[in-house]
Structures are given as C-alpha cells and as structure tokens.
C-alpha positions as CSV (number, residue, x, y, z in Angstrom):
1,M,5.2,-20.7,14.3
2,P,7.4,-17.7,14.9
3,L,5.5,-16.4,18.0
4,T,5.4,-18.1,21.3
5,S,2.5,-20.5,22.1
6,P,-0.5,-18.4,23.1
7,S,-2.7,-18.8,26.1
8,P,-6.0,-20.6,25.5
9,R,-8.2,-18.3,23.5
10,K,-11.1,-18.0,21.1
11,S,-11.0,-16.2,17.7
12,L,-13.5,-13.4,17.5
13,H,-12.5,-11.1,14.6
14,D,-10.6,-11.6,11.4
15,R,-9.1,-8.8,9.2
16,E,-7.6,-9.7,5.9
17,I,-5.6,-7.2,3.9
18,S,-4.2,-8.2,0.5
19,C,-2.4,-6.1,-2.1
20,T,-1.1,-7.0,-5.5
21,G,1.1,-5.0,-7.9
22,F,0.6,-5.1,-11.7
23,H,2.6,-3.7,-14.6
24,R,0.2,-2.6,-17.3
25,S,0.7,-2.9,-21.0
26,D,0.7,0.9,-21.3
27,G,3.7,1.1,-18.9
28,L,1.8,2.3,-15.9
29,W,1.4,0.4,-12.6
30,D,-1.8,-0.7,-10.9
31,I,-1.7,-1.5,-7.2
32,E,-4.9,-3.2,-5.9
33,G,-5.8,-3.6,-2.3
34,R,-8.7,-5.3,-0.5
35,L,-9.6,-5.1,3.2
36,T,-12.1,-7.6,4.6
37,D,-13.4,-7.7,8.2
38,R,-15.4,-10.7,9.5
39,K,-16.7,-11.6,13.0
40,N,-16.6,-15.3,14.0
41,Y,-20.1,-14.8,15.5
42,S,-23.4,-13.4,14.2
43,I,-24.2,-9.8,15.1
44,E,-27.2,-7.5,14.6
45,N,-26.7,-4.5,12.4
46,E,-29.2,-1.6,12.2
47,N,-28.8,-1.3,8.4
48,R,-28.2,-4.9,7.3
49,G,-30.2,-6.8,9.9
50,Q,-28.3,-9.9,11.0
51,V,-24.7,-10.2,9.8
52,N,-23.9,-13.9,10.0
53,A,-20.6,-15.3,11.4
54,G,-18.0,-15.2,8.7
55,E,-19.9,-12.8,6.5
56,P,-18.0,-9.6,5.7
57,I,-18.8,-6.6,7.8
58,H,-16.3,-4.6,5.7
59,D,-15.3,-5.6,2.1
60,M,-13.5,-2.7,0.4
61,W,-11.2,-2.3,-2.5
62,I,-8.9,0.4,-3.9
63,R,-7.0,0.4,-7.2
64,V,-4.2,3.1,-7.5
65,T,-2.7,3.7,-10.9
66,L,0.9,5.1,-10.8
67,D,3.7,6.1,-13.1
68,D,7.3,5.1,-12.7
69,N,7.9,7.9,-10.2
70,L,4.9,6.9,-7.9
71,L,2.8,9.7,-9.2
72,I,-0.9,8.8,-8.8
73,I,-2.6,8.9,-12.2
74,N,-6.0,7.4,-11.1
75,V,-7.7,6.0,-8.1
76,E,-10.8,3.8,-7.9
77,A,-12.4,2.7,-4.6
78,A,-15.3,0.4,-4.0
79,T,-17.3,-0.8,-1.0
80,D,-19.0,-4.1,-1.4
81,A,-19.9,-4.6,2.3
82,S,-20.1,-2.0,5.1
83,P,-22.1,-1.6,8.3
84,Y,-24.0,1.4,7.0
85,S,-25.8,1.9,3.7
86,I,-24.2,5.4,3.2
87,C,-20.6,4.1,3.5
88,P,-20.2,3.5,-0.3
89,D,-21.2,7.1,-1.0
90,I,-17.7,8.3,0.0
91,T,-15.6,6.1,-2.4
92,A,-15.7,8.8,-5.1
93,N,-13.7,11.1,-2.9
94,F,-10.6,8.9,-3.2
95,S,-10.1,10.4,-6.7
96,R,-8.8,13.4,-4.7
97,L,-5.5,11.5,-4.4
98,K,-4.8,12.0,-8.2
99,G,-1.7,14.1,-8.8
100,I,0.1,13.3,-5.5
101,T,3.2,11.2,-5.2
102,I,3.8,8.3,-2.8
103,G,6.8,9.5,-0.9
104,P,7.7,11.9,1.8
105,G,4.6,13.5,3.3
106,W,2.3,10.8,1.8
107,R,0.3,10.2,5.0
108,R,-0.2,13.9,5.6
109,L,-1.5,14.4,2.1
110,V,-3.8,11.4,2.3
111,Q,-5.2,12.8,5.6
112,S,-5.7,16.2,4.1
113,R,-7.6,14.9,1.1
114,V,-9.6,11.9,2.3
115,G,-9.1,11.8,6.1
116,G,-11.9,12.2,8.7
117,V,-15.3,13.0,7.3
118,H,-13.9,13.2,3.8
119,G,-13.2,9.5,3.5
120,C,-13.5,6.1,5.1
121,T,-11.2,5.0,8.0
122,H,-10.8,1.5,6.5
123,L,-10.0,2.6,3.0
124,V,-7.5,5.2,4.3
125,E,-5.9,2.4,6.4
126,L,-5.6,0.3,3.2
127,L,-3.6,3.0,1.5
128,G,-0.6,2.3,3.8
129,P,-0.1,-1.3,2.5
130,I,-0.9,-0.1,-1.0
131,A,2.0,2.4,-0.8
132,T,4.4,-0.3,0.5
133,T,3.2,-2.6,-2.3
134,A,3.8,0.1,-4.9
135,Y,7.4,0.5,-3.7
136,Q,8.0,-3.2,-3.7
137,T,6.4,-3.7,-7.2
138,I,7.9,-0.7,-9.0
139,F,11.4,-0.5,-7.6
140,S,11.9,-4.3,-7.8
141,K,10.9,-4.3,-11.4
142,K,13.0,-1.2,-12.2
143,A,16.1,-2.9,-10.5
144,E,15.5,-6.0,-12.5
145,N,15.5,-4.1,-15.7
146,I,18.7,-2.3,-14.8
147,K,20.5,-5.6,-14.3
148,S,19.3,-6.9,-17.7
149,P,21.9,-6.8,-20.6
150,K,19.5,-4.8,-22.9
151,L,19.4,-1.3,-21.4
152,N,17.5,1.5,-23.2
153,Q,18.4,5.1,-22.5
154,N,15.7,5.5,-19.8
155,Q,17.1,2.5,-17.9
156,I,20.6,3.9,-18.2
157,D,19.4,7.2,-16.7
158,V,17.8,5.3,-13.8
159,E,20.9,3.2,-13.2
160,E,23.1,6.4,-13.1
161,E,20.5,7.9,-10.6
162,V,20.7,4.9,-8.4
163,N,24.5,5.0,-8.4
164,T,24.9,8.7,-7.8
165,S,22.1,9.8,-5.5
166,Q,21.4,8.9,-1.9
167,P,19.3,5.7,-1.7
168,K,15.6,6.6,-1.0
169,L,15.4,3.7,1.5
170,L,18.4,5.0,3.6
171,N,17.4,5.4,7.3
172,T,13.8,4.3,6.6
173,C,14.0,1.3,8.9
174,H,16.3,-0.6,11.2
175,A,17.9,-2.6,8.4
176,F,18.5,0.4,6.3
177,N,20.0,2.5,9.1
178,E,23.2,4.2,7.9
179,T,25.1,2.3,10.6
180,S,23.9,-1.2,9.7
181,T,25.8,-4.0,8.1
182,V,23.1,-4.0,5.3
183,V,23.9,-0.4,4.3
184,K,27.6,-1.2,4.6
185,K,27.3,-4.0,2.0
186,R,24.5,-2.5,-0.2
187,W,25.5,1.2,-0.2
188,P,29.0,1.5,1.2
189,N,29.3,5.2,0.2
190,Y,26.5,6.0,2.7
191,Y,27.7,3.7,5.5
192,K,28.5,5.6,8.8
193,G,29.3,2.7,11.1
C-alpha cells in the first residue's frame, strides 16, 4: 500500500469513478464515464424512502463523442439513481457541450453551459476525469499510429505538427515542467533547465 498505515477507522462512504475511451468504427471517439456513490449504512431519503447500505445514492453516466481534435460532437447523460426524483430532468442540458473543444478554457466553458442550476454537480465533476481520459485515449492512439510504418498523409501531417509545434503538455504538471528531466529527454528543444 503506497500510503502509510491509517489510524483505526470505519468506512462510511464510497465514490467510484470509472472512465473508458473507445475508438469508433466511424473514426470518432467515445469517452464514457460513470460516477457511483454508496453509503455503508442505510439512510432515509424523502424521495426514495430508505436507501439501503451499499445501494447507490448517485449512479450517473456521461458519454462524450469527440473528433481527433477533441471537438465535442455529441453528449449523452443519464441518471439511474439520485436522491431526488427531479435530478434526471437536467441530463438533457449536457447536450449544450456540443461544439466546444476539450483544451484551454474547458472548465470555464463547462461551468458557463452546465454549471450551477443548469446542470448537476456530480455530472459536472465527472467531466474532469472524462477530459483526462479523452487525452489519454486519443493522443496515445495517435502517437501509436505515427510510429507505425504505414503512414497515410493525415498521420504524416500529425507527425510534422508534433515535431514542429510546442508540445501541448508542456508546463501542465510537475513532470512536464520545462525544467524537468522528463522534458529534457522527451522534448529537448523546449527544455529550459
């Protein structure tokens, strides 16, 4: 276990977030995320009556369909379990994310379109891991295609872009700091150590 041994304790709440990236047969990308909250004890709920220990209080899904440039083509959200019967009514609003790109300003755009009373706190939270999963899915696959011996013209264009423009990940975290050994090895032209 990577953390130190904890003090004696009792588990009360469990949140699971899972995200999966898919490459579709039409060339687009689907990123699906699910958020589930469970209590380890039973609670009373004004809309659902008793919610038994281990039963989801929140069980919510989002599917974001993207192109190669992280432009959102479609969004679908669903709420299977929530504390209030009106919670699922807001899922249609997530289609407001169509037409925006995951990248700089992403969080601000999400908040302006589905934040506060225009969305659901839990579904908005899920969009962060979905965005990260999109990067991991799409750029890993594009990099794999660049390394393959059979390059088509689009892949050659992407390879040239990767070699001639500043890396999008530069200065986005500790490891990709322009003064780090990772940048020195991976992008020596951008190393400033």
